[in-house]
C-alpha positions, -999 to +999 in steps of 0.1 A: -493-210-617-517-237-629-543-222-652-566-252-657-568-288-670-555-294-705-563-331-705-565-362-684-553-394-700-565-430-695-559-464-711-585-478-735-591-513-748-602-502-783-601-467-797-632-470-819-653-485-791-641-456-769-649-431-796-685-444-799-690-438-762-674-404-758-684-389-792-716-407-802-731-412-768-717-383-747-713-359-776-676-349-771-659-342-804-628-362-813-603-334-818-570-352-821-556-387-827-520-396-835-499-427-834-469-430-812-443-454-827-415-447-802-416-436-766-395-406-753-372-432-738-366-448-772-388-480-768-406-490-799-444-490-795-476-490-815-500-467-795-528-444-805-534-413-784-569-398-789-585-366-775-621-357-768-629-320-761-651-305-735-668-271-740-641-253-719-613-266-743-599-292-720-599-329-731-603-364-720-575-384-737-569-421-742-540-444-750-547-476-769-514-495-763-519-532-772-482-539-767-484-529-730-504-551-706-531-533-686-556-547-662-590-533-674-616-539-648-649-523-637-637-495-615-654-487-582-666-450-579-641-444-550-612-458-571-616-439-603-644-419-618-646-390-642-671-363-633-683-340-661-706-310-656-739-307-676-770-286-673-799-299-652-819-304-684-791-324-700-787-345-669-823-357-673-818-362-711-787-382-707-804-403-680-832-412-704-807-417-732-785-441-711-815-462-701-829-463-736-795-475-749-795-503-723-764-489-706-757-493-669-772-460-657-774-451-620-789-421-603-802-395-600-781-391-569-787-361-546-754-348-533-770-316-517-752-291-540-752-312-572-772-340-588-754-368-605-760-398-628-734-425-635-725-446-665-697-471-672-676-465-703-663-495-724-631-495-705-647-500-671-644-464-659-673-447-641-684-416-658-704-392-637-725-364-652-733-338-627-755-307-626-751-279-602-779-268-580-786-231-574-769-233-540-738-249-554-715-218-551-725-210-516-721-246-506-686-248-521-676-215-504-686-228-470-669-262-478-636-243-487-636-226-453-639-260-436-618-281-459-585-279-439-602-287-406-620-317-421-587-330-435-569-325-402-598-342-383-596-372-408-559-376-403-562-374-365-591-400-364-572-422-388-541-422-366-561-432-335-581-460-352 
């Protein structure tokens, strides 16, 4: 059975620029970085794989692979975003920190069961910081009871559109 998330991996333009955002700005420690000189299929490469650790031990990881073309662009929230949980106090602190640093900082967004703010990392990815509200667990329990019905309704409506 799946126990949890070990890491998610994304491409990055520049490893040091990415480190500044994830370590210096967000406060995630850089816990591993290693070069890959050959892929498992035997292709020569020059790639750096770096890992930034969250409090639960899981990581956000990045590949800087200059020899492999990649279309970096500003991602839309619906296309790709990374949501990280923080305390309500840290949400406010990070909102002020982002604005003071002149970063694209959106929010605070009221999602009924969580509050969120949004930044854009140097690679174009949307980073959401989210804080649970006291009713979060009850909200999610009710949502879990309705999830399959919502999905089925979506599929049915989509088919008739």
